[in-house]
N, C-alpha and C positions, 0 to 999 in steps of 0.2 A: 504494500500500500504506500503510495507516494505521500509526500508531505502535504498537509492540508493547508494550503496557503491562505485561503479565505479566513481561516481561524486566526492566523497571524494578523490579518487586517482588522478583524473584530477586536482583538486585543489592543491593537494600536489606537483605535477610536476610544476604547474604554480608558486607556491611559490618558488620552487627551481630556476626557470628561473628568477624570480625577484632578487634573490640573485646574480645570474650570471650577470644580467644586471647592478646591482649596483657595483659589482666588476669591470666590464669593465669601467663604468663611473669613478670609483675611480682611477684606475691605467693606463687608456689609455689617452693620450693627447687629448685635445679638438678637436673634429672633427674626430678623428681616428676611433671611434666606428662606425661612418657612413661610413667611407671608408671600414671597414671590412665587413659591411653588403652589400656594393655595389660590393664586389669582386665576380667574376663569380664562384670562387672555394668555397668561404665561405658563399655566400648569401643563398644557400639552408639550411644552418645550422643556419641562423640568428635568428630563433625562440628560440634558446637556451639562447639567451641573450636579448630577446624581452620582457622587463618589461611591456610596454604599452599593448601588447597583453595579457599578463598574468593577468593584473589588469582588463581588460575588461572581461576576462573569469570569474574572481572572481564575478563580478557583475551579470552576467547572471546566474551563478550557485546559487547565493544567491536567485534570483527570483524563481528558480526551487525548491530548497530544503526548503525554508521558506513556499512556497505554499504547498508543500508536507506535511510538519509538521502540518500546520494548518488544512488542509483537512483531514489528518489522525485523528487528535484529534476530529474534528467535526463528523467524521464517527463513532467514539467510544462514542459519546454522551457527550463530555466535553463541559462545558459552558465557552466559551472564551470571553474575553473583550479586547478591544484595549489597555486600560491603563495597564493591567497586562502584555500583550505581550510586550509592549514598555519598561516597567520597567525591565522585564527579559532580554530583548535585551540590554538595557543600561548597566546593571550590568555585563552581560555575556561578553560584549566587554570591558567595562571600567575597571574592576578589573585586567584582564591580561595587559591592557595598562598601568595601574598604576604600576604593578609589574615590567614591563620592564622599566618604567621611573625611578624606584628606582635603577636599574642597571646603567642607564645613570648618575644619581646623584652620585652613588658610584664611577664611573669611572672619573667623573669630580673632585670629592673630592680628589682622590689620584693622580690627574694630568696626566691622561692617554689620554687626548684628543690630537690626532695627525692629526686632519682633515686638518688644514691649512698647516702643514708641508707636508703631503701627496700631497695636491693640488699643492704646488709649485714644489715639486720633480717630479711629474708626469705630470705637466702642465694641471691639471684638475681644471677648474673653479667650477665644481660640488662640489668638496671637499673644495675648498677655501671659498665658500659661503654657506657651509652647515649649519653653525650656524650664527645667527645675531652677528654683532660686539659687543664684550664685554659681550656676553651671559654667565650668571653665575647662574645656576639653584639652587633653594632651595627646601626643602621638600614641603612647602606650594605652591610654584609655580608649581611644577610638579603634585601635587594633583589637582590643578585647571585645568591645561592643560589636564590631563588625563580624568577627569570626566565632564569637561565643554567645553573647547576649541576644543577638538577632535571631539565633536558632534555638536557644534554650530558655530565653527570658532572663531578667525582665527586658522590656522594650528599650532599645538603645536611646538614651536621652538626646544624642546628637541629631536624630531624625525620627520623631515619634511615628511617622508613617510606616516605619519598618516593623510595626507590630504584626503586619501580615506575613512576614518571612517565617516566623515560628509556625504559623498555620501552614504555610506553603511547604515547609520541610516535613512537618508531620503528615500532611496529605500526600506528599511524595512517597513516604514510607508505606502508607496504605496502598497506594497505586502499585508500587513495585511488588509488594507482597501478593496482591491479587494477580498481577500479570505473571509473576514467576511461579506461583504455586498452583494456578489453575489454567487449564488450556483455554485458548480463545474459543468463544462460542457461547452457547446457551448456559453452560454451567457457570462460567465467569459472569455472565449477565445476571443470572439469578443470585449469585453470591453478592455481587455489587449492590443489587437492590435491597437485599436483606440487611447487609451491613450498613448501607446508607440510612435505612429506616431506623435501625437500632441506634446509630450515632445521633440521628436527629432527635431521638426521644431521650437522650441522656440529660439528666438535670444539669444545667449549666454551672451550678455551684458545687458539683460533685468532683472529687471527694472533699469533705469539709476542710481538712487542714490546708490543702493546697488545691483550690478549685481549678480543674482542667477540663471539666465537662464542656465548657463553651468552645474549646478547641475541637473536641469531638463533634460538636454541632456543626462547625464549619467544615470539618473533614467529610461530612455527609455530602457536601458538594463535589468533592473529589470522587467519591464512590458513584455519584450520579454521572460524572464525566466518564468513568469506566463503563458504566451501563450504556451511555449514549454512544460511545465508540463501538461497542459490540452491536448495538442496533444499526449503526451506520454501516458496519461490515456486512450485516445481513441484508441491508437495503441495497448496497452496491452489488451484491451477488445476484440481485434481481433487477439490475439496471435496465435490462431490455424491456421490461414492462412499465418503465417509468412514464408518468403522465406529467409533463412540464406545467400545464395549465393549473391542474388542481394542486400540485405541489407549491406553485407560486402563491395561489390563493390562500392555502392553509398556512404557508410560511409567513406571509405578510399579516395574516390575521393574528398569529401568535406574537409576531413582533409588535403589532399595534397594542395588543393586550398588555405586553410587558412594558413597553415604553410610554404609552399614552393613556389607554383606557383605564387600566388598573389604578394608577395614581389620580387620574382625573376624577373618577367617580368615588374614590375613597374606599374601594373594596377592601375587606379585611380577611386575611387568611391566617392559618397557623404560622407563627414565626418560628422557623427552625433554629434560630440562634437568638434566644431571648436576652442573653446577658453578654454583650460583647465588651471588649475593653473600652475605656472611656477617656476622653479629654475633658476636663472639667466635670460637668454634670450631664453631658450629652453623649449618647452612644455613637461610636463611629459607624458601626454597621448594624442595622436593624432589620426591618422586614422586607428585604429586597431579594431574598433567595428564590422565591417562586417567580418573580419577574425576570430574574437572570436566567432561570431555566427556560421560561417561555421565549426569551430572546435567542438563546443559543439553539433551541429546537427549531425556531423559525428560520434561522440561518442555515441549519443543516438540511432543511427541507427545500428552501427556495433557490433555484438556479440563478434567478435574477439578483438576489441578495449576494450570492456567492460571487457573481461576476463583479458587482460593485466592490466587494471587500477584497477582490483580487486586483483592483485597479492600481495604477502607479502611486496615487496618493495614499491609498490604504496600505499598499506594500511598504511605502516609506515609513508610515506610522508604526506598522508592525515591527520593522527593523529597529526603530529607535525607542520602542515603548518602554523597555526596562530602564534605559538611561533617562528617559523623560520622567518616569516614576521616581527615580532616585535623586534627580537634580532639581526638580522644580521647586521644592520647598526651600532649600537654601537660597535659590534665586529670588523667591518671593520676599523672604525676610531681609535680604541684603539689597540687591539691585532694585527690586520692586519698591522697597522702602525709600531708597535714595530718589528714585524717579517720582514717587508719590509726594514726598516732602518738598521736592524742587518745584512741583506744579500746584500744590494744594492752595498755597496762599494766593496765587494768581488766578486760578480757575475754580476753586472750590473743591469740595470732597469728591463728588461723583465723576466729574470730568477728569480730575487727577487720577482717581482710582482706575478709570477705564483706560487712560493712556498708560499708566504704570502697568496694568495688566497686559496690554498689548506688547509692551517692551519685554515683560517676563515670558510671554508665550513665544515670541520670536526668538529670544535668547535661549529659552529652554529647548526648542526644536533644533536650533543650530548646535548647541552644545551636546545634545543627545546624539546627533548624527556623528559628531567627532568622537564622542564617548563610545559609540558602537564600533567605530573603526579602530580606535586606539586602545580601548580597554576590553570591550566585550568579545571581539573576535580573538584577540590573544588569549583571553581567559578561557574561551571555549576550547581552543587548541591545547592549552596547558592542562586543563581539567581532564580532557580526553586522554592525553598521554599519561598523566599521573594515574588515572583510574586503570588504564591498561597495564601499566607497570605493577600496580598493586594487585591486579587480578592474576598475573602470571610472573611472580618474582623469580621462581626457579627457572622458567624458560628464558627469562631475560638474562639471568646470570650465565646460563649455558651458552647463550648466543654471544654474550660479550667475551667470555673466556675463550670460547671456541674460535673466534675470529681474531684473537690476539691483540686486544686493546680496547680499553673502555672509551677513551676520547674519540678514537677514529670511528667507533661504531655507535655513537650516541644517535646518529641519524637513523639507525635501524630500530629504535624503540618502536614497539607496536602502537599503532594509532587506531582507535575504534571510533565509530560514530562520527566520521568526518563529514559533516554536513554544512550547508549554508547556515552560519550562525544567526540565530534569532533571539527573541526575548526568552529568558530562561524559564518563565512560568509556562512550561510545556511538558 
């Protein structure tokens, strides 16, 4: 099965909506973002700034594409192990996180933190409480936060949006176990559905001494991704009987329900993740799981949506999406703050906020493109090589000794999964 490029495009648009969401939280007074989403005129466009929906989409997409990657490797006869897969995943996520943390450290060093000032000027508690009081990052601290805290907790203070990485890694473990222990097909589909329901029903505050149930609640989305991949495989096997018209009609209907109709009419459904982590008193991720599932299923069904999400613009957003996710908040509280205060006295709050947001968006996209080329692609190659070495240390030693020299034969290190690098939430 080839790479599902339109899912990369969907992830790219979701990352852009996370950026819009945080710009709204940064420059809109407390509560005004909810007022905007409740407006009859603006509510249908609320998905453009719906960060919780976008994050839920990330998790489902990770379940699909990680399962696709492991299944494809198994079909090609590759010998995969859980340890090497997790090592690759840890490095693939951790190296870019550390690179972005170095930017945070540099901005703090030169005194460009404007988070509290933005918070007071825009009446945004999100920005006022973004960093812990007296937070002063050091190189060793951000190194620890990037490679340990981001994966095991607590959330790294240098970038609170990294709370999702702990869930991403836990969900990856679940996906790898399902893909390695169960053969592709109906058995894996059934197991993923059963496990997903069980995780969704976990009490979020269980166990009492150290509540981790909410992580399990989110991991249900990864199990859903595994199930959707198996359904996609079954669907592709019957591709000859596909009817494009009804698939488009059903796909656009599900998309509309997820993006517009559900929030517009205030429909209420069971919230699969009732107690997410919080900033201040407000949950970061609430009742968006069903909507995310509707959106992803709509895209999987509709050929027209797939063509749009495979376009050049969507392809670009998909490539830079992880860099966009990692870099946008440091740019909001530094460059965004500088632009806002340079313009606010002259233009007033909202014109200054809109222009500062435009600067942040353009700079975030530009830096994310450079980040993808200079950080993500090398990290992809390094993580693949390292995981391959860890998987077959004995074979590597024999090859190096047998050819008479370590340095001369470093280029012979086995490389697995050499693919066009994309966002790591896959």
